[in-house]
BAMARMAR-893603 format. One line per 2 residues: number of its first residue (from 0); their letters; for each residue x, y, z of N, C-alpha, C. Coordinates in steps of 0.1 Angstrom, whole numbers. Layout:
<nukes>
NUM> a> X:Y:Z:X:Y:Z:X:Y:Z | ...
</nukes>
This chain:
<nukes>
0> ml> -10:-48:89:0:-52:99:11:-61:92 | 23:-59:96:34:-67:90:36:-80:97
2> li> 38:-91:89:41:-104:95:55:-108:90 | 64:-111:99:78:-113:95:81:-128:98
4> as> 87:-135:88:89:-149:89:103:-152:82 | 108:-164:86:120:-169:80:119:-172:65
6> et> 130:-170:58:130:-173:44:128:-188:42 | 131:-196:52:130:-210:50:116:-215:49
8> ir> 106:-207:53:92:-211:51:85:-202:41 | 92:-196:32:86:-187:22:75:-195:14
10> an> 78:-207:11:69:-215:2:58:-222:10 | 57:-220:22:47:-226:31:33:-221:27
12> rt> 25:-230:21:11:-226:17:3:-221:28 | 3:-228:40:-5:-223:51:-1:-209:55
14> ln> 11:-206:55:16:-192:59:10:-182:49 | 11:-185:36:6:-176:26:-10:-174:27
16> dv> -17:-185:30:-31:-185:31:-35:-176:43 | -28:-177:54:-31:-169:66:-28:-154:63
18> vr> -17:-152:57:-14:-138:53:-25:-131:45 | -30:-139:35:-41:-133:27:-54:-132:35
20> em> -57:-142:42:-70:-142:50:-70:-130:60 | -59:-126:65:-58:-116:76:-52:-103:71
22> sf> -50:-102:57:-44:-90:51:-31:-85:58 | -22:-94:61:-9:-90:65:0:-87:53
24> tl> 10:-80:55:21:-78:46:32:-87:50 | 37:-96:42:46:-106:45:60:-102:41
26> sf> 70:-102:51:84:-99:48:92:-111:54 | 103:-114:47:111:-125:50:125:-121:54
28> fa> 131:-128:63:145:-126:67:153:-139:65 | 166:-137:60:175:-148:58:187:-147:67
30> sa> 188:-136:74:200:-134:83:196:-126:95 | 204:-126:105:202:-118:117:201:-103:114
32> gk> 209:-99:105:209:-84:101:196:-80:95 | 191:-89:86:178:-85:80:166:-86:90
34> fa> 167:-95:99:157:-96:109:157:-83:118 | 169:-79:122:170:-66:130:164:-54:122
36> el> 167:-54:109:162:-43:100:147:-43:100 | 141:-55:99:126:-56:98:119:-52:111
38> ml> 127:-53:122:121:-50:135:123:-36:139 | 128:-27:130:129:-13:133:116:-7:130
40> ge> 114:6:135:102:13:133:92:11:144 | 81:18:143:71:19:154:58:12:151
42> sr> 57:5:139:44:-1:136:43:-15:142 | 31:-19:144:28:-32:150:31:-44:141
44> ri> 36:-55:146:40:-66:137:40:-79:145 | 39:-90:137:39:-103:143:51:-111:136
46> vv> 58:-118:145:70:-125:141:68:-140:142 | 71:-147:131:70:-162:132:84:-168:132
48> lt> 88:-175:142:101:-181:144:100:-196:143 | 109:-202:135:110:-216:135:121:-220:145
50> en> 123:-233:147:133:-237:156:147:-232:154 | 151:-231:141:164:-226:137:165:-211:139
52> dv> 153:-204:140:154:-190:142:155:-185:157 | 153:-195:166:155:-192:180:169:-191:184
54> tp> 175:-180:182:190:-178:184:192:-166:193 | 204:-165:199:207:-154:208:205:-141:201
56> ea> 209:-140:188:208:-127:180:193:-123:179 | 185:-133:176:170:-130:174:164:-126:187
58> vr> 168:-132:198:162:-128:211:167:-114:215 | 179:-111:212:184:-97:215:177:-87:206
60> tl> 174:-90:194:167:-81:185:153:-79:190 | 146:-89:195:133:-87:200:133:-79:213
62> kg> 143:-81:221:144:-73:233:146:-58:230 | 154:-55:220:156:-41:216:144:-35:210
64> as> 136:-43:203:124:-38:196:113:-36:206 | 113:-42:218:102:-41:227:100:-27:233
66> dr> 110:-19:232:109:-5:237:103:4:226 | 102:0:214:98:8:203:83:7:200
68> ap> 79:-5:199:65:-8:194:60:-22:199 | 47:-24:200:42:-37:204:44:-47:192
70> fg> 47:-59:196:47:-70:186:43:-83:192 | 40:-93:184:36:-106:188:46:-116:183
72> vi> 48:-127:189:57:-137:185:50:-151:184 | 51:-157:173:46:-171:171:58:-180:169
74> va> 59:-190:178:71:-199:177:66:-212:170 | 70:-214:158:66:-227:151:77:-237:153
76> ad> 77:-242:166:87:-252:170:81:-259:182 | 86:-271:185:82:-278:196:90:-273:209
78> ra> 82:-268:218:88:-262:230:97:-272:238 | 92:-284:240:100:-294:247:113:-297:240
80> sl> 112:-298:227:124:-301:219:134:-290:221 | 130:-277:221:139:-266:222:145:-266:236
82> rs> 137:-270:246:143:-271:260:153:-282:262 | 151:-292:255:161:-304:256:174:-301:249
84> sk> 174:-291:240:186:-287:233:193:-277:242 | 203:-270:236:210:-260:243:203:-246:243
86> qa> 190:-246:239:183:-233:238:173:-231:249 | 175:-238:260:165:-237:271:165:-223:277
88> el> 176:-216:278:177:-202:283:169:-193:273 | 171:-195:260:164:-187:251:149:-189:252
90> vd> 145:-201:254:130:-204:255:125:-196:267 | 132:-196:278:127:-188:290:126:-173:287
92> kl> 136:-168:279:135:-154:276:123:-151:267 | 121:-160:257:109:-158:249:96:-159:257
94> as> 96:-168:267:84:-170:275:81:-158:283 | 90:-149:285:88:-137:293:79:-127:286
96> yd> 78:-128:273:69:-119:265:55:-122:267 | 47:-112:269:32:-115:271:25:-119:258
98> ni> 30:-114:247:23:-117:234:30:-128:226 | 29:-140:231:37:-151:224:27:-163:223
100> ew> 29:-170:212:21:-182:209:31:-193:205 | 28:-206:210:36:-217:206:27:-226:198
102> ig> 30:-229:185:21:-237:177:28:-250:172 | 40:-253:175:47:-265:170:51:-264:155
104> ad> 60:-273:152:66:-272:138:56:-276:127 | 47:-286:131:37:-291:121:23:-283:122
106> fd> 24:-270:120:11:-262:122:3:-263:109 | -10:-262:111:-20:-261:100:-26:-247:100
108> fd> -35:-245:90:-41:-231:89:-48:-227:101 | -56:-235:107:-64:-232:118:-56:-228:130
110> kl> -45:-235:132:-36:-233:144:-29:-220:142 | -23:-218:130:-16:-205:127:-25:-193:127
112> aa> -37:-194:121:-46:-183:121:-51:-179:134 | -54:-189:143:-59:-186:156:-48:-179:164
114> sa> -36:-184:163:-25:-177:171:-23:-163:166 | -23:-161:153:-21:-148:147:-32:-138:152
116> rr> -44:-143:152:-56:-135:157:-54:-131:172 | -49:-141:180:-47:-137:194:-36:-127:195
118> cr> -25:-129:188:-14:-119:188:-19:-105:184 | -27:-105:173:-32:-92:168:-41:-86:179
120> rr> -50:-94:184:-60:-89:194:-53:-82:206 | -42:-87:210:-35:-82:222:-28:-68:219
122> ml> -27:-65:206:-21:-53:202:-31:-42:197 | -43:-45:198:-53:-35:193:-54:-23:202
124> rv> -56:-12:196:-57:1:204:-70:7:203 | -79:3:194:-92:10:192:-103:-1:194
126> sr> -114:3:200:-124:-6:202:-133:-7:190 | -141:-18:189:-150:-19:177:-160:-8:177
128> te> -165:-4:189:-175:6:190:-170:19:185 | -157:23:189:-151:35:184:-150:36:169
130> le> -146:24:163:-144:24:149:-157:25:141 | -167:17:146:-180:18:140:-186:32:141
132> da> -184:39:153:-189:53:154:-182:62:144 | -169:59:142:-161:68:133:-167:67:119
134> ie> -170:55:115:-176:53:101:-190:60:101 | -198:57:111:-212:63:111:-211:78:111
136> nr> -202:84:119:-201:99:121:-193:105:110 | -189:98:100:-181:103:89:-168:109:93
138> ei> -162:103:103:-149:108:107:-138:102:98 | -141:91:91:-132:86:81:-132:94:69
140> vl> -120:99:65:-119:108:54:-108:103:44 | -108:108:32:-99:104:22:-90:116:18
142> ry> -77:112:15:-68:121:10:-64:116:-4 | -59:124:-13:-56:119:-26:-42:123:-30
144> qp> -35:113:-35:-21:115:-39:-20:112:-54 | -16:123:-62:-16:122:-76:-6:111:-81
146> kv> -9:105:-92:1:97:-100:3:103:-113 | 15:106:-117:17:112:-130:22:102:-140
148> er> 19:104:-152:22:95:-163:28:102:-175 | 39:96:-180:46:103:-191:39:100:-204
150> na> 38:111:-212:32:109:-225:42:108:-236 | 38:108:-248:48:106:-259:58:117:-260
152> gn> 54:129:-256:63:141:-256:71:143:-244 | 71:132:-235:79:133:-223:74:144:-213
154> ew> 61:147:-215:55:156:-205:48:146:-194 | 47:150:-182:41:142:-172:27:147:-169
156> lt> 18:139:-172:4:142:-170:-2:135:-158 | -11:141:-151:-18:135:-140:-32:130:-145
158> re> -33:117:-146:-46:111:-150:-53:104:-138 | -45:102:-127:-50:94:-116:-47:100:-103
160> ae> -55:96:-93:-51:100:-79:-55:88:-70 | -46:85:-61:-48:73:-53:-56:78:-40
162> al> -67:72:-37:-75:75:-25:-69:68:-13 | -65:76:-3:-58:71:9:-67:74:21
164> ir> -69:65:30:-78:66:41:-71:72:53 | -78:81:60:-74:86:73:-86:87:82
166> wh> -83:88:95:-93:90:105:-92:104:112 | -101:112:109:-101:126:115:-107:124:129
168> hp> -99:120:139:-104:117:152:-107:130:160 | -118:131:167:-122:143:173:-113:148:184
170> eh> -105:139:190:-96:142:201:-81:142:196 | -78:132:187:-64:130:184:-60:136:170
172> gl> -69:143:164:-65:148:151:-65:138:140 | -57:140:129:-57:131:118:-48:119:121
174> ig> -54:107:120:-47:95:123:-45:87:111 | -32:82:109:-29:74:98:-35:60:98
176> pl> -35:53:87:-42:40:87:-35:29:95 | -22:30:98:-16:20:106:-22:19:120
178> ef> -29:30:124:-34:31:137:-48:25:139 | -55:22:127:-68:16:129:-72:5:119
180> lp> -65:4:108:-68:-7:99:-66:-21:104 | -56:-23:112:-55:-37:118:-67:-40:126
182> ea> -73:-30:133:-85:-32:141:-97:-35:131 | -97:-28:120:-108:-30:111:-108:-44:106
184> ea> -96:-50:103:-95:-64:99:-100:-73:111 | -95:-70:123:-98:-79:134:-113:-79:137
186> fg> -120:-67:136:-134:-66:139:-143:-70:127 | -137:-73:116:-146:-77:104:-152:-65:98
188> lm> -146:-53:99:-151:-41:93:-144:-36:80 | -135:-44:75:-128:-40:63:-137:-39:51
190> sd> -147:-48:51:-156:-47:39:-164:-34:39 | -168:-30:51:-175:-17:52:-166:-5:48
192> ls> -154:-6:53:-144:5:50:-141:5:35 | -139:-6:29:-136:-7:15:-147:-1:6
194> ef> -159:-5:10:-171:0:3:-172:15:5 | -169:20:17:-170:34:20:-160:42:11
196> vl> -148:37:10:-137:43:2:-142:44:-13 | -147:33:-18:-151:33:-32:-162:43:-34
198> re> -172:43:-26:-183:53:-27:-178:67:-27 | -169:70:-17:-164:84:-15:-155:88:-27
200> aa> -147:78:-32:-139:81:-43:-147:84:-56 | -158:76:-57:-167:78:-69:-174:92:-68
202> kq> -178:95:-56:-185:108:-53:-175:120:-57 | -162:118:-53:-152:129:-56:-150:130:-70
204> qv> -149:118:-77:-148:119:-92:-158:127:-98 | -171:125:-94:-182:132:-100:-180:147:-97
206> tw> -176:151:-85:-174:165:-82:-164:171:-90 | -152:164:-92:-142:169:-100:-146:171:-115
208> rn> -154:161:-120:-158:162:-134:-167:173:-136 | -176:176:-126:-184:188:-127:-176:201:-127
210> qg> -164:201:-122:-155:212:-123:-146:212:-135 | -148:202:-143:-139:201:-155:-127:193:-154
212> iv> -125:186:-143:-113:178:-140:-117:163:-141 | -110:156:-150:-112:142:-151:-100:134:-146
214> ln> -101:128:-134:-91:120:-128:-96:107:-125 | -90:96:-129:-94:83:-125:-89:81:-111
216> ac> -95:71:-104:-92:69:-90:-85:55:-88 | -75:55:-79:-69:42:-76:-73:39:-61
218> vn> -78:27:-59:-83:24:-46:-76:11:-41 | -70:11:-29:-64:-1:-24:-74:-11:-19
220> la> -72:-23:-22:-81:-34:-18:-74:-44:-10 | -79:-46:3:-73:-56:12:-74:-70:6
222> ss> -64:-78:7:-64:-91:1:-75:-100:8 | -79:-97:20:-90:-104:26:-103:-102:19
224> ql> -105:-91:12:-117:-89:5:-119:-97:-8 | -108:-103:-12:-108:-111:-25:-116:-124:-22
226> ni> -120:-127:-10:-128:-139:-7:-143:-137:-7 | -147:-124:-9:-161:-121:-9:-168:-125:-22
228> pd> -178:-133:-21:-186:-137:-33:-192:-124:-40 | -192:-124:-53:-198:-114:-61:-192:-100:-58
230> la> -179:-99:-54:-173:-87:-51:-173:-77:-63 | -170:-83:-75:-169:-75:-87:-182:-69:-90
232> sk> -193:-76:-90:-206:-71:-94:-211:-61:-84 | -207:-63:-71:-211:-53:-61:-205:-40:-63
234> yr> -192:-40:-66:-184:-28:-68:-189:-21:-81 | -192:-30:-91:-197:-24:-104:-210:-16:-101
236> di> -219:-22:-93:-232:-15:-90:-229:-2:-83 | -220:-1:-74:-217:11:-67:-212:22:-77
238> vr> -203:18:-86:-198:27:-96:-209:32:-105 | -217:23:-110:-228:27:-119:-238:36:-112
240> ea> -240:34:-99:-250:43:-92:-245:57:-92 | -231:59:-93:-225:72:-93:-225:78:-107
242> gl> -229:70:-117:-229:75:-131:-216:74:-137 | -207:65:-132:-193:64:-138:-191:51:-144
244> ec> -179:50:-151:-176:37:-158:-166:30:-149 | -167:17:-149:-157:9:-141:-143:11:-145
246> ss> -141:15:-157:-127:17:-162:-121:29:-156 | -129:37:-148:-123:49:-141:-117:45:-128
248> ft> -117:32:-125:-111:28:-112:-101:17:-114 | -90:19:-106:-80:8:-105:-79:3:-91
250> fe> -80:-10:-89:-78:-16:-76:-64:-20:-74 | -58:-15:-64:-44:-19:-61:-44:-30:-50
252> vi> -37:-41:-53:-37:-53:-45:-23:-57:-41 | -20:-59:-29:-8:-65:-24:-10:-80:-24
254> eq> -3:-87:-32:-5:-102:-33:9:-109:-33 | 12:-116:-22:25:-123:-21:25:-136:-28
256> dl> 13:-143:-29:13:-157:-34:8:-156:-48 | 17:-157:-58:14:-156:-72:17:-169:-79
258> td> 20:-179:-72:25:-191:-78:14:-199:-85 | 2:-198:-82:-9:-205:-88:-19:-196:-95
260> ps> -18:-194:-108:-27:-185:-115:-41:-188:-114 | -45:-201:-110:-59:-205:-110:-64:-203:-96
262> ap> -57:-198:-86:-61:-197:-72:-73:-187:-71 | -82:-190:-62:-94:-182:-60:-92:-167:-59
264> hl> -82:-163:-52:-79:-148:-50:-76:-142:-63 | -68:-149:-72:-65:-143:-85:-77:-143:-94
266> aa> -86:-153:-92:-98:-154:-100:-107:-142:-96 | -107:-137:-84:-115:-126:-80:-110:-113:-87
268> ik> -96:-112:-88:-90:-101:-95:-94:-101:-110 | -94:-113:-116:-98:-115:-130:-113:-111:-132
270> sl> -121:-114:-122:-135:-110:-123:-137:-95:-122 | -129:-88:-114:-129:-73:-114:-126:-68:-128
272> rn> -116:-74:-134:-111:-69:-147:-122:-72:-158 | -129:-84:-156:-140:-87:-166:-151:-77:-165
274> hg> -153:-71:-153:-163:-61:-151:-159:-47:-156 | -147:-46:-160:-142:-33:-166:-133:-26:-157
276> fr> -130:-30:-145:-121:-24:-136:-106:-27:-140 | -97:-18:-137:-83:-21:-139:-77:-26:-126
278> sc> -66:-34:-127:-60:-39:-115:-45:-36:-115 | -40:-34:-103:-26:-31:-102:-20:-40:-91
280> ld> -8:-46:-94:-1:-54:-84:8:-45:-76 | 4:-42:-64:11:-32:-56:22:-39:-49
282> df> 32:-30:-44:43:-35:-36:52:-45:-43 | 53:-44:-56:61:-54:-64:76:-51:-61
284> rv> 83:-62:-57:97:-61:-53:107:-69:-62 | 103:-73:-73:111:-80:-83:118:-92:-77
286> aa> 111:-99:-69:116:-112:-64:114:-123:-74 | 122:-133:-73:121:-145:-83:107:-151:-82
288> ss> 102:-151:-70:88:-157:-69:78:-149:-76 | 80:-136:-77:71:-127:-84:71:-129:-99
290> lg> 83:-134:-104:85:-135:-118:81:-148:-124 | 79:-158:-115:77:-172:-120:65:-173:-129
292> tf> 54:-167:-126:42:-168:-134:37:-154:-139 | 47:-146:-142:45:-132:-145:35:-130:-157
294> eh> 37:-139:-167:28:-137:-179:14:-141:-177 | 11:-148:-166:-3:-153:-163:-10:-144:-153
296> lp> -4:-134:-148:-10:-126:-138:-21:-117:-143 | -32:-115:-136:-44:-107:-141:-43:-93:-137
298> fd> -31:-86:-141:-30:-72:-137:-27:-64:-150 | -32:-51:-149:-29:-41:-159:-17:-33:-156
300> ei> -12:-33:-144:-1:-25:-140:6:-31:-128 | 19:-29:-127:26:-32:-115:32:-19:-109
302> ki> 33:-19:-96:38:-7:-89:51:-12:-82 | 62:-6:-86:75:-10:-80:77:-4:-67
304> ha> 80:-13:-57:82:-8:-43:94:1:-42 | 94:11:-34:105:20:-32:118:14:-29
306> sa> 118:3:-22:130:-4:-18:137:-10:-31 | 129:-15:-40:135:-20:-53:141:-9:-61
308> lr> 135:3:-60:141:15:-68:154:19:-61 | 155:19:-48:167:23:-41:178:13:-44
310> ra> 175:0:-44:185:-10:-46:190:-9:-61 | 181:-7:-70:185:-6:-84:194:6:-87
312> qd> 193:16:-80:201:28:-82:215:26:-77 | 217:16:-68:230:14:-61:237:1:-67
314> dt> 230:-7:-75:235:-19:-79:232:-21:-94 | 242:-23:-102:240:-23:-117:233:-36:-120
316> va> 235:-47:-113:227:-59:-116:213:-57:-113 | 210:-51:-101:196:-49:-98:189:-39:-108
318> ma> 197:-30:-113:191:-20:-123:188:-28:-136 | 197:-37:-140:194:-44:-152:182:-53:-151
320> vl> 180:-59:-139:169:-68:-136:156:-59:-137 | 156:-48:-130:144:-39:-130:141:-34:-144
322> aa> 151:-31:-152:148:-26:-165:142:-38:-174 | 147:-50:-171:142:-62:-178:127:-64:-174
324> vt> 124:-63:-161:111:-64:-157:101:-54:-163 | 106:-42:-164:98:-31:-170:95:-34:-185
326> gl> 106:-39:-192:104:-43:-206:94:-54:-207 | 95:-64:-198:86:-76:-199:72:-71:-196
328> ah> 70:-63:-186:56:-58:-184:51:-51:-196 | 59:-42:-202:54:-35:-214:50:-45:-225
330> nl> 58:-56:-227:55:-65:-237:42:-73:-234 | 39:-74:-222:26:-81:-218:15:-71:-217
332> gm> 17:-59:-221:6:-49:-221:3:-43:-207 | 13:-44:-198:12:-38:-185:19:-24:-184
334> sv> 14:-15:-177:21:-3:-174:29:-5:-161 | 39:4:-159:48:2:-147:48:16:-140
336> ca> 45:15:-127:45:27:-119:56:26:-108 | 63:37:-105:73:37:-94:66:45:-82
338> eg> 67:39:-71:62:46:-59:73:50:-49 | 70:60:-41:80:65:-32:90:73:-38
340> ve> 87:80:-49:97:88:-56:98:102:-48 | 110:104:-42:111:115:-34:122:125:-38
342> dq> 130:122:-48:141:131:-51:143:131:-66 | 151:141:-71:153:143:-85:162:131:-90
344> kt> 171:126:-82:179:115:-86:171:103:-91 | 161:99:-82:152:88:-86:144:91:-98
346> fe> 139:104:-99:132:108:-111:140:106:-124 | 152:110:-124:161:108:-135:164:93:-138
348> fl> 165:86:-128:167:71:-129:155:65:-136 | 143:69:-133:132:63:-139:131:64:-154
350> kt> 138:75:-159:138:77:-174:147:66:-180 | 157:61:-173:166:51:-179:160:38:-180
352> ie> 150:35:-172:143:22:-173:129:23:-179 | 126:35:-185:114:37:-192:102:34:-184
354> cd> 102:39:-172:90:37:-163:79:46:-168 | 66:41:-167:55:49:-173:49:59:-163
356> km> 49:56:-150:42:64:-141:51:66:-128 | 48:76:-120:54:77:-107:45:84:-98
358> qg> 49:82:-85:41:87:-74:50:89:-62 | 48:99:-54:56:101:-42:57:116:-38
360> fl> 66:118:-28:67:132:-23:72:142:-33 | 80:137:-43:85:146:-54:73:152:-61
362> is> 63:144:-63:51:148:-70:42:156:-61 | 37:149:-51:28:156:-41:26:146:-29
364> ea> 24:152:-18:19:144:-7:4:141:-9 | -1:133:0:-16:130:-1:-23:142:5
366> vi> -32:148:-3:-38:161:1:-53:160:0 | -60:170:6:-74:171:5:-78:175:-9
368> ps> -90:171:-13:-95:173:-27:-93:188:-32 | -96:198:-23:-95:211:-28:-81:216:-32
370> ii> -71:209:-26:-57:212:-31:-55:207:-45 | -60:195:-48:-59:190:-62:-67:200:-71
372> rr> -78:204:-67:-86:213:-75:-79:226:-78 | -71:231:-68:-65:244:-69:-54:244:-80
374> vy> -48:233:-82:-37:233:-92:-41:228:-106 | -54:228:-108:-60:224:-121:-68:236:-126
376> ps> -69:237:-140:-77:247:-145:-92:244:-143 | -100:255:-142:-114:253:-140:-121:248:-153
378> kd> -133:244:-152:-141:238:-163:-142:249:-174 | -144:261:-170:-146:272:-180:-133:275:-187
380> ea> -122:273:-180:-109:277:-186:-103:266:-194 | -107:254:-193:-101:243:-200:-104:244:-215
382> sd> -93:241:-222:-94:243:-237:-101:231:-243 | -106:233:-255:-113:222:-263:-102:212:-266
384> ev> -90:217:-268:-79:207:-272:-77:197:-261 | -77:202:-248:-75:193:-237:-86:183:-236
386> ak> -98:188:-238:-110:180:-238:-109:168:-248 | -104:171:-259:-102:161:-269:-92:151:-266
388> kg> -83:155:-257:-72:145:-252:-77:137:-240 | -89:139:-237:-94:131:-225:-92:138:-212
390> ns> -91:152:-213:-90:159:-201:-79:155:-192 | -67:152:-198:-55:148:-190:-47:160:-187
392> yl> -50:166:-176:-44:179:-172:-30:177:-167 | -21:186:-169:-8:186:-163:-8:190:-149
394> ll> -2:182:-140:0:186:-126:14:192:-126 | 16:205:-124:28:211:-126:36:212:-113
396> il> 44:201:-111:52:201:-99:66:198:-102 | 70:195:-114:83:191:-117:92:204:-120
398> np> 105:201:-120:114:212:-122:122:209:-135 | 121:217:-145:115:230:-145:100:229:-146
400> pv> 93:240:-143:78:239:-143:73:237:-157 | 61:230:-158:55:228:-171:43:237:-173
402> tf> 39:239:-185:28:248:-187:14:241:-188 | 4:246:-181:-9:240:-182:-14:242:-196
404> pr> -21:233:-202:-27:235:-215:-40:243:-214 | -38:256:-212:-50:265:-211:-50:275:-222
406> rs> -61:281:-225:-62:290:-236:-53:302:-234 | -56:310:-224:-48:323:-222:-52:328:-209
408> pd> -42:334:-201:-28:333:-204:-22:319:-200 | -10:316:-204:-4:304:-200:-1:305:-185
410> ir> -4:295:-177:-2:295:-163:9:284:-160 | 18:288:-152:29:279:-148:28:276:-133
412> ms> 28:263:-130:27:259:-116:40:251:-112 | 48:257:-103:61:251:-99:59:243:-87
414> ts> 70:236:-83:70:229:-70:66:238:-58 | 72:250:-58:69:259:-47:54:262:-46
416> dl> 47:263:-57:33:266:-56:25:254:-49 | 29:242:-53:22:231:-46:26:230:-32
418> tr> 39:233:-29:43:233:-15:35:243:-7 | 33:255:-12:25:265:-5:11:260:-2
420> an> 5:253:-12:-8:247:-11:-8:236:0 | 3:228:0:4:218:11:5:224:25
422> le> 13:235:26:15:242:38:2:247:44 | -7:252:34:-20:257:38:-28:245:44
424> fr> -27:234:37:-34:222:42:-29:218:56 | -16:219:58:-10:215:71:-16:223:82
426> kq> -19:236:79:-24:245:89:-39:241:93 | -46:235:84:-60:231:86:-61:219:95
428> fe> -51:209:93:-52:197:101:-39:193:108 | -40:189:120:-28:185:127:-27:170:125
430> vr> -15:166:120:-12:152:118:-6:147:131 | -13:137:137:-8:132:150:-8:117:150
432> na> 2:111:154:3:96:155:1:89:141 | 4:97:130:2:90:117:15:82:114
434> qv> 13:69:112:25:61:108:22:55:94 | 26:62:84:23:57:71:36:56:63
436> sk> 37:46:55:50:44:47:49:48:33 | 50:46:22:49:47:8:50:60:2
438> ig> 54:50:5:52:44:-8:39:50:-12 | 40:59:-20:27:63:-26:17:63:-15
440> ga> 18:57:-3:7:58:7:11:67:18 | 21:76:16:24:84:27:15:96:28
442> gi> 12:100:40:3:111:43:11:123:46 | 4:134:49:10:146:53:18:144:66
444> sa> 31:148:65:40:148:77:41:134:83 | 38:123:76:38:110:82:52:106:84
446> pr> 55:101:96:69:96:99:72:84:91 | 84:82:87:88:71:78:88:58:87
448> np> 84:47:80:84:34:87:95:25:80 | 107:25:85:118:18:78:115:3:76
450> ag> 106:-3:84:104:-17:82:95:-20:71 | 89:-10:64:80:-13:53:66:-11:57
452> rs> 57:-12:47:43:-10:49:36:-22:54 | 24:-20:59:16:-31:64:5:-33:54
454> as> 1:-45:53:-10:-48:43:-22:-40:46 | -25:-38:59:-37:-31:62:-34:-16:63
456> nd> -21:-12:64:-19:2:66:-21:10:54 | -17:6:42:-19:13:30:-28:7:21
458> ll> -35:-3:25:-44:-9:16:-55:-1:12 | -58:10:19:-70:19:16:-65:33:15
</nukes>
């Protein structure tokens, strides 16, 4: 779920702690226009307004958004003080909203967290029993979106697939994560879901390997899970039970607070790496706050947010900054992945900044495992040469098509072939009410969410 706050409280430690505790995605606004942009879309969100944010423009934006999707408002200002000023009318308009909390300007963690939980609870659509039954009845399913990586010969190889969670609801069809992950957080079920995803992804890896396909798995990890004691050892045991190596898994984490390298949540990521897992800083937006302690971050990879890519293509300064960030990451031993790659223009742009990996609709939507299987050679057909290279098979979806490294005959797989496979998948499942964004986290036919992703929506 998205939490929107004023740029003036970006450095507020309490705000960042609550965001991590509840797995929100934090977005800031510094102008009325930016606030209006963040309030677009149909996903649920919570807005934190300070006294200076209570303006006629902000109230009009909230009124316009009320017809699109539910939201909560937390006013971090003294109500009496606002009334004594010239903002009394605005206070009355805000008070007309059912989902509003007043916490005062000097709020602490407990006060902000309690208000955020109440706001979130009023927006929940799924009961705890429904969600628990879905897990028990195995209605929770995974889709896999390939990530391609450029090799020394400028061929794009698929070595990884991101596991993305969906709910195959018996009545409503395939439901996207925005529709139930906020509930999972609220009901304390995120740990169960995270463990489920890891076990299922491990099981799928084993199945693919038995078919001659070796793909590592990328698993999104909610920031709230970084507070779990012995998380790394628990996940290590799950992976070992499946007969796999920890290095076969990358945990993708959205983390807004990177200012203190010694913070407990970053220590948890370091522990995962010490156990052999790879880590990826997801949703990277090239903000100054992200670069402050860049060299100390415990990540093997950064994933550039689609908005940063779009901005860099239209702004030469932004492009230079992104290219510099890519170079810095490489010098620190990190790989760089671009997400939300949807067109040839973006693909060509990534060459200019020497991006290592990419993911998005240009490559493939998130698909069922059999679709991935269909565009790879079988175990019996795979050549010894490929095996020596670590079984990094080519996913042939680029234009012009690339040749699979198979013995004979050479097989070519073009974009149209994958499209046909995807169309076949669409016939099998009806996507309904899916609200997915990514960014690398988009599902089949998922409507776009212009306000960005939610920490809980694409975290798994």
